Each structure stands twice: as structure tokens, then as C-alpha cells.
C-alpha positions in Angstrom: 57.2 77.4 80.1 59.6 74.7 81.3 63.3 75.2 80.5 65.5 72.2 79.8 69.3 72.3 80.6 71.4 69.5 79.2 74.5 68.2 80.9 76.6 69.5 78.0 75.3 73.0 78.3 75.8 72.9 82.1 79.4 71.8 81.6 79.9 74.6 79.1 78.3 77.1 81.4 80.5 76.0 84.3 83.6 76.1 82.2 82.7 79.6 80.8 82.1 80.8 84.3 85.4 79.7 85.5 87.3 81.0 82.5 85.6 84.4 82.6 86.1 84.8 86.4 88.2 87.8 87.5 92.0 87.4 87.6 92.0 88.1 91.3 89.7 85.1 92.0 91.7 82.3 93.7 92.3 79.1 91.7 91.9 77.2 94.9 88.3 78.5 95.3 87.6 77.3 91.7 89.0 73.9 92.5 86.8 73.6 95.6 83.7 74.6 93.5 84.5 71.9 90.9 85.0 69.3 93.7 81.6 70.2 95.2 79.9 69.9 91.8 81.4 66.5 91.4 80.2 65.4 94.9 76.7 66.4 94.1 76.7 64.6 90.8 76.4 67.7 88.6 79.7 67.0 86.9 81.5 63.8 86.2 85.2 63.2 86.9 85.9 63.6 83.1 84.1 66.9 82.9 85.9 68.2 86.0 89.2 67.2 84.6 88.4 69.1 81.3 87.4 72.2 83.2 90.6 72.1 85.3 92.8 71.8 82.2 91.0 74.7 80.5 91.3 76.9 83.6 95.0 76.2 84.2 97.2 79.1 82.8 99.8 78.4 80.3 103.4 78.0 81.5 105.2 81.2 80.6 108.6 79.6 81.2 108.5 76.0 79.8 111.2 73.7 80.9 111.8 75.3 84.3 111.6 73.1 87.3 109.9 75.8 89.4 107.7 78.7 88.5 106.0 80.8 91.2 103.0 81.7 89.0 101.9 78.0 88.7 98.7 77.3 90.7 99.0 75.2 93.9 96.2 72.7 93.7 95.2 70.5 96.6 97.3 72.6 99.1 96.3 72.4 102.7 97.7 75.8 103.7 95.7 79.0 104.4 97.3 82.4 104.3 95.7 85.3 106.3 97.2 88.5 105.1 95.5 90.7 107.6 97.0 88.8 110.5 100.3 88.0 108.8 99.7 84.4 109.6 100.1 81.1 107.7 98.4 78.0 109.0 97.5 74.5 107.9 93.8 73.8 107.2 93.4 71.8 110.4 95.0 74.5 112.5 97.6 72.3 114.0 100.6 74.2 112.5 100.8 78.0 112.4 103.3 80.7 111.8 102.8 84.4 112.2 104.7 87.7 112.3 103.8 90.3 114.9 105.1 93.6 116.2 104.3 96.7 118.1 105.3 100.4 117.8 104.2 102.8 120.5 105.2 106.5 120.1 104.6 109.2 122.6 104.2 112.9 121.8 103.8 115.7 124.3 103.5 119.5 124.0 103.4 121.9 127.0 102.2 125.4 127.2 103.7 127.7 129.9 102.5 131.0 128.5 100.6 131.8 131.7 103.1 130.4 134.2 104.9 132.6 136.8 108.4 131.2 136.1 109.0 133.0 132.8 107.7 130.2 130.7 109.6 127.2 132.3 108.9 124.8 135.1 111.7 123.1 137.2 111.5 119.3 136.8 113.5 116.3 138.0 115.3 115.7 134.7 118.3 117.5 136.2 118.9 117.2 140.0 120.7 120.5 140.2 118.7 123.4 141.5 117.4 125.6 138.7 118.8 123.4 136.0 115.9 121.1 135.3 113.7 122.4 132.5 110.9 120.7 130.7 110.9 121.0 126.9 108.0 122.6 125.1 107.4 119.5 123.0 109.0 116.2 122.2 108.6 112.6 121.2 109.9 109.2 122.4 109.6 105.6 121.2 108.1 103.8 124.1 108.1 100.4 122.6 109.3 98.9 119.3 109.3 95.2 118.8 109.2 92.7 115.9 108.9 89.0 116.3 107.7 85.7 115.0 105.6 83.0 116.8 104.2 79.7 115.8 102.4 76.5 116.8 103.5 72.9 115.9 101.3 69.8 116.2 98.6 71.8 118.1 100.6 71.7 121.4 104.1 73.1 120.9 104.3 76.9 120.9 107.4 78.9 120.1 108.2 82.6 120.0 111.1 84.8 119.1 110.8 88.6 119.6 113.4 91.4 119.4 113.2 94.7 121.3 114.5 97.8 119.4 113.5 100.4 121.9 116.9 101.0 123.6 120.3 101.7 122.0 121.1 98.0 122.4 119.0 95.6 120.4 118.1 92.6 122.6 115.7 89.6 122.7 112.4 90.1 124.5 111.1 86.6 124.2 112.8 83.5 122.8 111.2 80.3 124.1 109.6 76.9 123.4 106.5 75.9 125.3 104.2 72.9 125.6 100.5 73.8 125.9 98.3 71.9 128.3 94.6 72.2 128.5 94.8 74.8 131.3 98.4 75.9 131.3 101.8 76.3 129.5 105.3 75.0 130.4 107.9 77.2 128.8 111.7 76.9 128.5 113.9 79.7 127.2 114.1 83.5 127.6 111.0 85.2 128.9 109.5 87.5 131.5 109.8 86.3 135.1 106.5 86.0 137.0 106.2 88.8 139.5 102.7 90.2 139.5 99.5 90.1 137.4 100.3 93.6 136.1 103.8 92.7 135.2 102.7 89.5 133.4 100.0 91.4 131.4 101.2 92.4 128.0 101.8 96.1 127.3 99.2 95.8 124.6 96.5 95.2 127.2 97.5 97.2 130.3 95.2 100.0 131.4 97.7 102.9 131.2 100.6 103.6 128.9 103.0 102.3 131.6 102.7 100.0 134.6 102.6 101.3 138.2 105.9 102.7 139.6 106.3 100.0 142.3 106.0 97.3 139.7 108.6 98.8 137.4 110.9 99.5 140.3 111.0 96.0 141.8 110.0 93.5 139.1 112.8 91.3 137.7 113.9 91.4 134.1 113.6 88.7 131.5 115.9 85.8 132.1 116.7 82.3 130.9 114.7 79.6 132.8 111.7 77.3 132.9 108.2 78.4 133.9 104.7 77.0 134.2 101.8 79.4 134.0 98.0 79.0 133.9 95.9 79.8 130.8 92.5 80.3 132.6 90.4 83.4 132.1 89.3 83.8 135.8 92.7 83.8 137.5 96.4 83.7 136.9 99.3 81.9 138.6 102.9 81.2 137.5 106.1 79.8 139.0 109.5 79.2 137.6 113.2 78.7 138.1 
């Protein structure tokens, strides 16, 4: 048996499907679906306009110049909640929030030790005074920052470090991205070694090697060029 679907019934079915969609469904997705049906000739422009008018919620606050519940149609911005990032559809402009919190916890057991349950350590240089606590916690790193990209080539970042008693900037710079490198101006980490330049989110151990921490310079104001190539790394600055 052959079934016949008229254009009127198809329009009614599309309208009903859009009106009965869950509330959590994005209106932007509905708009893209209508546009695709128009491109394929399934709907006419008049039919698409009628469906859009029926699917637009009523204004709960008539007369107001701005209402945040109104749908944003034809917008070119994508929001990625998981990454806390907002970007344009072409990817040339981006804005994101990032941070890190690293907490250390340690517990020691000296029940079988020969020194009555305590070991001498270097936390106090006086003989017999240094004692290691049974347990404790420290905040190793705590940062919160924002970073973005403009016109697909200009990168900026502003990050604050909360680890120490004094809150200070970790990174605050503007950089131009080349095909194989980056030229940055502002406050950032001075190039010293590959281990020092590697982010603490990607180092092998919870801290860098002792010689690196002992001799590497701190973050300073300056200008620096660094490579963005997977196989090797080089950087120089002033």
C-alpha cells in the first residue's frame, strides 16, 4: 500500500514536532533544522516563517527593552560548558576560563621506628628539634585565570596565583601567533629549560627537579619568542 503525504500534513507534522520538543532542546537547533528543510525544498519560506512564529515563546515581560529568556536566533556564538569556553562559529575569537588546584596529603607511620615514634628531619636545623608530623596537607598550586584568542592570531592570558600568602599574577601577556611560534609581550615565565617551561599540569612528577627550582628565574616583564613545534622547543627573550 502506498502512503501519500501532502505538503500541508508535512508542515503540520514539522510544526507539531517542534512544539512538542522537550524544553531543554535548543531553539538554535530548531532554527538550523528549519533552514535545512527550506534548503532541501521540503518547506517554503512562508511555511518556515509560520513554524518559527509558533515555536517562539511568548514575551513574559512585554515592553521591556531586554529580556534574557528571549531566544537568540541567527547567533554565531558557540558555548562549551564543559570547557568553560565561548567561541565564534568560525573559531577566530575565543574566550575561556581555566584554573588548577593541586592539594597534597601525607600520613606517616612510625610505630615500628627506634626513635620513640619520631624521625629527625630538616624542618628545624637545631639538633633534635626537627620532627615530622604524623599527617598534614598543603596546597601545592591554586590558580584561576582567563585566556582568549582574537582574529585567529592574537592570544592573551591573565592568570592569578593564590598559593602563597601574597596573591600575585602568574601570567599576564599578549602574544601574536605565527605558524610555528609565538611572540609574547607582558608578564610570563622566563625561558630556562624544557622542564621549567613545561606546565605543571604536564610534568612527570609533582614537582620539578631540585636544580631547576634552585636556579631558574622567576616570572618577569619582558618580550619573548618561543617555538610551537611538537618535536623540539626553543625560546629566547629580553
